[in-house]
C-alpha positions as CSV (number, residue, x, y, z in Angstrom):
1,M,0.0,0.0,0.0
2,A,1.3,3.5,-0.9
3,D,2.4,5.7,1.9
4,Y,0.4,8.9,1.6
5,G,1.9,10.5,4.7
6,L,0.3,13.8,5.7
7,L,-2.0,13.6,2.7
8,S,-3.8,10.7,4.4
9,I,-5.5,12.9,6.9
10,V,-6.6,15.6,4.5
11,P,-10.1,14.1,3.8
12,A,-10.8,13.6,7.5
13,I,-9.6,17.1,8.3
14,L,-11.7,18.6,5.5
15,A,-14.8,16.8,6.7
16,L,-14.3,18.1,10.3
17,I,-13.6,21.7,9.2
18,L,-16.3,21.9,6.6
19,A,-18.9,20.4,8.9
20,F,-18.1,22.9,11.5
21,T,-17.9,26.0,9.2
22,T,-20.6,25.3,6.6
23,R,-23.0,23.3,8.9
24,H,-23.8,21.1,5.9
25,V,-22.8,17.5,6.6
26,V,-23.5,16.3,3.1
27,L,-21.3,19.0,1.6
28,A,-18.6,18.2,4.1
29,L,-18.6,14.5,3.5
30,G,-18.9,15.0,-0.3
31,V,-15.9,17.3,-0.5
32,A,-13.9,14.9,1.8
33,V,-14.7,12.0,-0.5
34,I,-13.7,13.8,-3.7
35,S,-10.5,15.1,-2.1
36,G,-9.6,11.6,-1.0
37,M,-10.2,10.3,-4.5
38,L,-8.1,13.1,-6.0
39,I,-5.2,12.1,-3.7
40,I,-5.5,8.4,-4.6
41,T,-5.7,9.2,-8.4
42,Q,-2.8,11.7,-8.0
43,G,-5.0,14.7,-9.0
44,N,-6.4,13.2,-12.2
45,P,-10.0,14.6,-12.5
46,V,-11.1,12.0,-15.1
47,D,-9.9,9.1,-13.0
48,T,-11.5,10.8,-9.9
49,A,-14.9,11.0,-11.6
50,L,-14.7,7.4,-12.7
51,M,-13.6,6.3,-9.3
52,F,-16.6,8.2,-7.7
53,L,-19.0,6.5,-10.1
54,T,-17.5,3.0,-9.8
55,D,-16.1,2.8,-6.2
56,G,-17.9,5.6,-4.5
57,P,-21.4,5.7,-3.0
58,F,-22.9,3.6,-5.7
59,A,-20.5,0.8,-4.9
60,Q,-21.7,0.9,-1.3
61,L,-25.2,0.0,-2.4
62,A,-23.8,-3.2,-4.0
63,Q,-22.7,-4.5,-0.6
64,T,-25.4,-6.8,0.9
65,T,-24.9,-5.4,4.5
66,N,-25.3,-1.8,3.3
67,A,-28.3,-2.5,1.2
68,Q,-30.0,-4.3,4.1
69,I,-29.3,-1.3,6.4
70,I,-30.8,1.2,3.9
71,I,-33.9,-0.9,3.4
72,V,-34.5,-1.4,7.1
73,I,-34.0,2.3,8.0
74,T,-36.4,3.3,5.2
75,I,-39.1,0.9,6.3
76,I,-38.7,2.0,10.0
77,S,-39.0,5.7,8.9
78,G,-42.3,4.9,7.0
79,F,-43.7,3.0,10.0
80,I,-42.9,5.8,12.5
81,Y,-44.4,8.5,10.4
82,L,-47.6,6.4,9.8
83,V,-48.1,5.8,13.5
84,E,-47.4,9.5,14.3
85,Q,-50.0,10.7,11.8
86,S,-52.6,8.3,13.1
87,G,-52.9,10.1,16.5
88,G,-51.9,6.9,18.4
89,M,-48.9,8.5,20.1
90,T,-51.1,11.5,21.2
91,A,-53.5,9.1,22.7
92,F,-50.7,7.4,24.6
93,S,-49.5,10.7,25.8
94,T,-53.0,11.7,27.0
95,M,-53.2,8.5,29.0
96,A,-49.9,9.3,30.7
97,T,-51.1,12.8,31.8
98,R,-53.7,11.5,34.3
99,Y,-53.4,12.0,38.1
100,I,-50.7,14.7,37.8
101,S,-51.2,17.1,40.7
102,S,-47.8,18.4,41.7
103,P,-44.7,19.9,40.0
104,L,-42.7,16.7,40.8
105,K,-45.4,14.4,39.3
106,A,-45.6,16.7,36.2
107,Q,-41.9,16.6,35.6
108,V,-41.5,12.9,36.2
109,A,-44.6,12.1,34.1
110,T,-43.2,14.1,31.2
111,W,-39.8,12.3,31.6
112,A,-41.4,8.9,31.8
113,T,-43.7,9.5,28.8
114,G,-40.8,10.8,26.8
115,I,-38.9,7.6,27.4
116,G,-42.0,5.7,26.4
117,V,-42.2,7.5,23.1
118,F,-38.8,6.0,22.1
119,F,-39.5,5.4,18.4
120,T,-39.1,9.0,17.2
121,D,-37.2,12.0,18.4
122,S,-39.3,14.6,16.5
123,G,-42.6,12.8,17.4
124,N,-41.6,13.0,21.1
125,S,-41.4,16.8,20.9
126,L,-44.5,17.3,18.8
127,I,-46.7,15.1,21.1
128,L,-45.4,15.9,24.6
129,G,-45.2,19.7,24.2
130,P,-48.9,20.4,23.5
131,M,-50.0,17.7,25.9
132,F,-48.1,18.8,29.0
133,S,-48.0,22.6,28.4
134,P,-51.4,23.2,30.0
135,I,-50.4,21.1,33.0
136,F,-47.0,22.9,33.5
137,S,-48.8,26.3,33.2
138,K,-51.4,25.3,35.8
139,L,-48.7,24.2,38.2
140,K,-46.6,27.3,37.6
141,L,-43.7,25.5,36.0
142,S,-41.9,27.3,33.2
143,R,-42.1,26.5,29.6
144,E,-38.3,26.4,29.6
145,K,-38.3,23.5,32.1
146,L,-40.8,21.6,29.9
147,A,-38.8,22.2,26.8
148,F,-35.7,21.0,28.7
149,I,-37.3,17.8,29.8
150,I,-38.8,17.1,26.3
151,D,-35.4,17.8,24.6
152,S,-33.7,15.5,27.2
153,T,-36.0,12.6,26.4
154,S,-36.1,12.7,22.6
155,S,-32.7,12.0,20.9
156,P,-31.0,10.9,24.2
157,V,-33.6,8.0,24.3
158,C,-33.5,7.2,20.6
159,V,-29.7,6.9,20.4
160,L,-29.9,4.1,23.0
161,I,-32.4,1.9,21.2
162,P,-30.9,-0.8,18.9
163,I,-34.1,-1.7,17.1
164,I,-35.1,1.7,15.7
165,S,-33.5,3.7,12.8
166,W,-31.0,5.4,15.2
167,G,-29.6,2.1,16.3
168,V,-29.6,0.5,12.8
169,Y,-27.9,3.6,11.4
170,S,-25.2,3.4,14.1
171,Q,-24.7,-0.3,13.6
172,G,-24.0,0.2,9.9
173,L,-21.3,2.7,10.7
174,I,-19.8,0.5,13.3
175,E,-19.7,-2.6,11.1
176,N,-18.2,-0.6,8.2
177,A,-15.5,0.9,10.5
178,Y,-14.4,-2.5,11.7
179,S,-14.7,-4.0,8.2
180,N,-12.2,-1.4,6.9
181,M,-9.7,-2.8,9.5
182,G,-10.2,-6.3,8.3
183,Q,-12.4,-7.3,11.2
184,Q,-15.9,-8.6,11.0
185,V,-18.1,-7.8,13.9
186,D,-21.8,-8.0,14.5
187,G,-23.2,-4.5,14.6
188,F,-26.1,-5.3,16.8
189,T,-24.0,-7.0,19.5
190,T,-21.3,-4.3,19.3
191,F,-24.0,-1.6,19.7
192,L,-25.3,-3.3,22.8
193,Q,-21.7,-3.2,24.2
194,V,-21.5,0.5,23.5
195,I,-24.7,1.4,25.4
196,P,-23.1,1.7,28.9
197,Y,-20.5,4.1,27.3
198,Q,-23.0,6.5,25.8
199,L,-22.4,8.6,28.8
200,Y,-23.9,11.9,27.6
201,A,-27.2,10.4,26.7
202,L,-27.4,8.3,29.9
203,L,-26.4,11.3,32.1
204,T,-28.9,13.6,30.4
205,L,-31.7,11.2,31.0
206,F,-30.6,10.6,34.6
207,S,-30.4,14.4,35.3
208,V,-34.1,15.1,34.7
209,P,-35.5,13.2,37.7
210,V,-32.6,14.5,39.9
211,Y,-33.6,18.1,39.2
212,A,-37.3,17.2,39.7
213,M,-36.6,15.6,43.1
214,L,-34.3,18.4,44.3
215,K,-37.1,20.9,43.3
216,K,-34.5,23.5,42.6
217,D,-32.6,24.8,39.6
218,W,-29.6,27.0,38.9
219,G,-28.5,29.5,36.3
220,P,-30.9,30.9,33.7
221,M,-33.3,28.0,34.4
222,A,-33.7,29.1,38.0
223,E,-34.6,32.6,36.8
224,A,-37.2,31.1,34.3
225,E,-38.7,29.0,37.1
226,A,-38.9,32.0,39.5
227,K,-40.6,34.1,36.8
228,A,-43.1,31.3,36.1
229,R,-44.0,31.1,39.8
230,L,-44.5,34.8,40.0
231,S,-46.7,35.0,36.9
232,A,-50.4,35.3,37.7
233,D,-51.6,34.2,34.4
234,V,-49.6,32.0,32.1
235,E,-51.0,31.6,28.6
236,E,-51.8,27.9,27.9
237,V,-50.8,26.1,24.7
238,Q,-53.7,24.2,23.2
239,P,-53.3,20.5,22.7
240,K,-52.5,19.3,19.2
241,S,-55.5,18.6,17.1
242,T,-56.1,15.2,15.5
243,E,-58.6,16.3,12.9
244,G,-61.4,16.5,15.4
245,K,-61.2,12.8,16.3
246,S,-60.5,11.3,19.6
247,A,-57.6,9.0,19.0
248,S,-57.5,5.5,20.5
249,M,-54.6,3.9,22.2
250,T,-55.1,0.9,20.0
251,L,-53.8,2.9,17.1
252,I,-50.4,2.6,18.6
253,I,-50.8,-0.6,20.8
254,L,-51.8,-2.9,17.9
255,P,-49.0,-1.9,15.5
256,L,-46.4,-2.1,18.3
257,G,-47.8,-5.4,19.5
258,V,-47.5,-6.9,16.0
259,L,-44.0,-5.4,15.7
260,F,-42.7,-6.9,18.9
261,G,-44.5,-10.2,18.4
262,S,-43.0,-10.5,14.9
263,L,-39.6,-9.7,16.3
264,I,-39.8,-12.3,19.0
265,A,-41.1,-14.9,16.7
266,L,-38.5,-14.3,14.0
267,F,-35.6,-14.1,16.5
268,T,-36.7,-17.4,18.1
269,Y,-37.2,-19.1,14.8
270,N,-33.7,-18.1,13.5
271,Y,-32.0,-19.0,16.7
272,H,-33.4,-22.5,16.6
273,L,-32.6,-22.7,12.9
274,H,-29.1,-21.4,12.9
275,G,-28.1,-21.6,16.6
276,T,-27.2,-17.9,16.6
277,I,-28.5,-14.5,15.7
278,N,-26.1,-12.4,13.7
279,G,-26.3,-9.0,12.0
280,P,-27.9,-10.1,8.7
281,V,-30.5,-12.1,10.6
282,I,-31.2,-9.2,12.9
283,R,-31.6,-6.8,10.1
284,A,-33.8,-9.1,8.1
285,S,-36.0,-9.7,11.1
286,L,-36.2,-6.0,11.8
287,G,-37.2,-5.1,8.3
288,T,-39.7,-8.0,8.0
289,S,-41.3,-7.1,11.4
290,Y,-41.6,-3.4,10.7
291,L,-43.1,-4.2,7.3
292,I,-45.7,-6.6,8.8
293,A,-46.5,-4.0,11.5
294,S,-46.9,-1.3,8.8
295,I,-49.2,-3.5,6.7
296,T,-51.2,-4.2,9.9
297,A,-51.4,-0.5,10.8
298,I,-52.6,0.4,7.3
299,G,-55.3,-2.2,7.4
300,Y,-56.4,-1.3,10.9
301,Y,-56.5,2.4,10.2
302,A,-58.6,1.8,7.2
303,Y,-60.9,-0.6,9.2
304,T,-61.4,2.0,12.0
305,K,-61.7,4.8,9.4
306,T,-58.8,6.7,11.0
307,M,-57.5,7.0,7.4
308,T,-58.4,5.6,4.1
309,A,-56.2,2.7,2.9
310,S,-54.9,5.0,0.2
311,T,-54.1,7.8,2.6
312,A,-52.4,5.4,5.1
313,F,-50.2,3.9,2.3
314,N,-49.3,7.3,1.0
315,T,-48.4,8.4,4.6
316,F,-46.2,5.3,4.9
317,V,-44.4,6.2,1.6
318,A,-44.1,9.8,2.6
319,G,-42.4,8.7,5.8
320,M,-39.9,6.6,3.8
321,Q,-39.1,9.6,1.6
322,R,-38.3,11.8,4.6
323,I,-35.2,9.6,5.3
324,M,-33.4,10.4,1.9
325,L,-31.0,13.0,3.3
326,I,-29.9,10.5,6.0
327,L,-29.3,7.8,3.4
328,M,-27.1,10.2,1.5
329,I,-25.1,10.9,4.6
330,L,-24.7,7.2,5.3
331,L,-23.5,6.4,1.8
332,L,-21.0,9.2,1.8
333,A,-19.8,8.2,5.3
334,W,-19.2,4.6,4.2
335,T,-17.3,5.8,1.1
336,L,-15.2,8.1,3.3
337,G,-14.4,5.2,5.5
338,D,-13.2,3.2,2.6
339,I,-11.0,6.1,1.4
340,C,-9.5,6.5,4.8
341,K,-8.7,2.8,4.8
342,T,-6.9,3.1,1.4
343,L,-5.0,6.2,2.5
344,G,-4.0,4.7,5.9
345,T,-5.5,7.6,7.8
346,G,-5.8,5.7,11.1
347,D,-2.3,4.4,11.0
348,Y,-0.9,7.8,10.2
349,I,-2.8,9.5,13.1
350,S,-1.7,6.8,15.5
351,Q,1.9,7.3,14.5
352,V,1.7,11.0,15.0
353,M,-0.2,10.8,18.3
354,N,1.9,7.9,19.7
355,D,3.6,9.0,22.9
356,R,2.1,12.5,22.5
357,L,-1.5,11.8,23.8
358,P,-2.1,9.6,26.8
359,V,-4.4,6.8,25.7
360,F,-6.9,7.4,28.5
361,L,-7.5,10.9,27.0
362,L,-8.5,9.7,23.6
363,P,-12.3,9.0,24.2
364,A,-12.6,12.4,25.9
365,V,-10.9,14.1,23.0
366,I,-13.2,12.3,20.5
367,F,-16.2,13.4,22.6
368,I,-15.1,17.1,22.6
369,I,-14.4,17.1,18.9
370,G,-17.8,15.5,18.2
371,S,-19.4,18.1,20.5
372,F,-18.0,21.0,18.5
373,I,-19.1,19.5,15.2
374,S,-22.6,18.7,16.3
375,V,-23.2,22.0,18.0
376,A,-22.0,23.8,14.8
377,T,-24.0,21.5,12.4
378,G,-27.0,20.6,14.6
379,S,-26.7,17.1,13.2
380,S,-26.0,14.1,15.4
381,W,-26.2,11.6,12.6
382,G,-23.8,13.6,10.5
383,T,-21.4,13.7,13.4
384,F,-21.6,10.0,13.9
385,A,-20.9,9.5,10.2
386,I,-17.8,11.7,10.3
387,L,-16.3,10.5,13.6
388,I,-17.0,6.7,13.9
389,P,-15.1,5.7,10.7
390,I,-12.1,7.7,12.1
391,A,-12.4,6.9,15.8
392,V,-12.4,3.1,15.5
393,P,-9.1,2.6,13.6
394,V,-7.4,5.3,15.6
395,A,-8.5,3.7,18.9
396,S,-7.4,0.3,17.7
397,A,-4.0,1.6,16.6
398,L,-3.3,3.5,19.8
399,G,-4.4,0.6,22.1
400,A,-7.6,2.4,23.3
401,D,-10.9,0.5,23.6
402,P,-12.9,1.1,20.3
403,I,-16.1,0.4,22.1
404,I,-15.6,3.3,24.5
405,C,-14.5,5.6,21.7
406,I,-17.7,4.7,19.7
407,G,-19.6,5.7,22.8
408,A,-17.7,9.0,22.9
409,A,-18.5,9.7,19.2
410,L,-22.2,9.0,19.8
411,S,-22.1,11.2,22.9
412,G,-20.4,14.0,21.0
413,G,-23.2,13.9,18.4
414,M,-25.8,13.9,21.2
415,L,-24.5,17.1,22.8
416,G,-25.0,19.2,19.7
417,D,-28.4,17.5,19.0
418,H,-29.4,18.5,22.5
419,T,-28.1,22.0,22.6
420,S,-27.5,23.5,19.1
421,P,-29.9,26.3,18.3
422,I,-30.1,24.8,14.7
423,S,-30.8,21.2,15.8
424,D,-34.3,20.0,14.7
425,T,-35.1,18.5,18.1
426,T,-34.1,21.7,19.9
427,I,-36.2,23.8,17.6
428,L,-39.2,21.4,17.9
429,S,-38.9,21.4,21.7
430,S,-39.2,25.2,21.7
431,M,-42.0,25.3,19.2
432,S,-44.2,22.6,20.7
433,T,-44.1,24.1,24.2
434,G,-44.6,27.7,23.2
435,C,-41.2,28.6,24.6
436,D,-39.1,31.3,23.1
437,H,-36.3,29.5,21.2
438,V,-33.5,31.6,22.5
439,S,-34.7,31.2,26.0
440,H,-34.8,27.5,25.6
441,V,-31.3,27.3,24.3
442,R,-30.1,29.8,27.0
443,T,-31.6,27.9,29.9
444,Q,-30.7,24.4,28.7
445,F,-27.1,25.0,27.7
446,P,-25.6,25.3,31.2
447,Y,-27.2,22.1,32.2
448,A,-25.8,20.4,29.1
449,I,-22.3,21.8,29.7
450,L,-22.4,20.4,33.3
451,T,-23.4,17.0,31.9
452,A,-20.6,17.3,29.2
453,V,-18.0,18.0,31.9
454,T,-19.2,14.9,33.9
455,A,-19.2,12.8,30.7
456,S,-15.6,13.9,29.8
457,V,-14.4,12.8,33.2
458,G,-16.4,9.6,32.7
459,F,-14.7,8.8,29.4
460,M,-11.2,9.2,30.9
461,L,-12.2,6.9,33.8
462,A,-13.9,4.4,31.5
463,E,-10.7,4.1,29.4
464,I,-8.6,3.5,32.5
465,T,-10.9,0.9,34.0
466,R,-12.4,-0.6,30.8
467,S,-15.6,-1.2,32.9
468,P,-19.2,-0.7,31.8
469,Y,-20.0,0.1,35.4
470,T,-18.2,3.4,35.1
471,I,-21.6,5.0,34.5
472,L,-22.6,4.3,38.1
473,A,-19.6,6.3,39.5
474,I,-20.2,9.1,37.0
475,A,-23.9,9.3,37.9
476,I,-22.8,9.9,41.6
477,L,-20.5,12.7,40.4
478,Q,-23.3,14.1,38.3
479,V,-25.6,14.3,41.4
480,A,-22.8,15.9,43.4
481,L,-22.2,18.6,40.7
482,I,-25.9,19.3,40.4
483,T,-26.3,19.6,44.1
484,F,-23.3,21.9,44.3
485,M,-24.7,24.2,41.6
486,V,-28.1,24.3,43.2
487,R,-26.8,25.2,46.6
488,R,-24.5,27.8,45.0
489,Q,-27.6,29.3,43.3
490,G,-29.3,29.4,46.7
491,R,-26.4,31.2,48.3
492,I,-26.3,33.8,45.5
493,Q,-30.1,34.4,45.8
494,R,-29.8,34.9,49.6
495,A,-26.9,37.3,49.1
496,V,-28.9,39.5,46.7
497,P,-30.9,42.1,48.8
498,A,-34.6,42.2,48.1
499,V,-35.8,45.2,46.1
């Protein structure tokens, strides 16, 4: 293999810089791919064009694993959109809002319902916001607090679930990254191993009930809560309309029941048939189960006259179409991974960093880099696509644990998705709760930074111990830091003389 030296890191550096400066992940990945091909073809534009058409994104589609992932993600997207539009998720949320009579119950109920709506990040925001806004207003809780809880239970939940599009997408990137090193791993199994190291998502979810039970806040959030308590009349946000119809819980329970029943049946059948359940079997089972659940939903919605059969089918197709941008990112990310393998990017970076960066710092560095990219772009999936193909070979070359580094890359993407003012979930959390967007970002950001600090310490400790139980120690640290900030806020308030 040719030694490209410093040129081997040019595509990766371009992807990072362009993602941060232009905030367009597709553009960043596309330029990185073209630059890598120009280096490989020694600057020949004709050969570069031919390489792009023969060995670029189109070639990725020819690989069975990649084709499976694309099909599964597309079907999942159609199913989620279909169930969202039926009103079933709204009915689920309505059921969850019963018996809420205190601020603590309101916050915990929103948090628990957000975890329950784990199939979709955007659906989480659009459903929970209108449903809980009147309750928060009645109990004199701020819209900023509601937006924070909803934002903290959308993407941070989805990124932990292996059987939805988030998990399948990540599994594809993981398998491809290992494959480029000549190692074949099962993406599903590896993803499960990564979950305890998704420290930012886990800590974000953990923080919500901690703040609720402490019944205190700090920073701009404390100011927003104080203003809400002093307000005599808070304008309520009307619940989301479902075309004048009272949605039934069966609209979501039946499709999900069929989905999980099909998954269990197919997993059991394949295990008895083959004695194991590997990546291709898992993806085939997922795709088949989601397709069966979608057909069931279309038939049931037509039977109950929730939608006509034609409208339901068109809604399913529209949901599949919404994932096209994500598929472009995924194909370009796979291509960039192949190019980095050809250029020897991971080997070169490991040689440069060897004896310069302590290994235990690598996951924290990956997390910080990912945080900057995701905050700038507002895209968690784009950040995953850029970082995972680089993080895995670098970690392996330096002797760090690739599993922990994958967790760091996913966590970095989560930070931006959770805090960036241009992130779709951040925007939807503001919009659905009637909260001023700038106010939402301003009140949530300090909480996110505190969690990021804790996660950074956690990644260093995780690399030292190589233990999945690191999250337990870091959760204790998170509670200690939150308690310290809350008490500090109390001392500041007592020190300020009343006007």
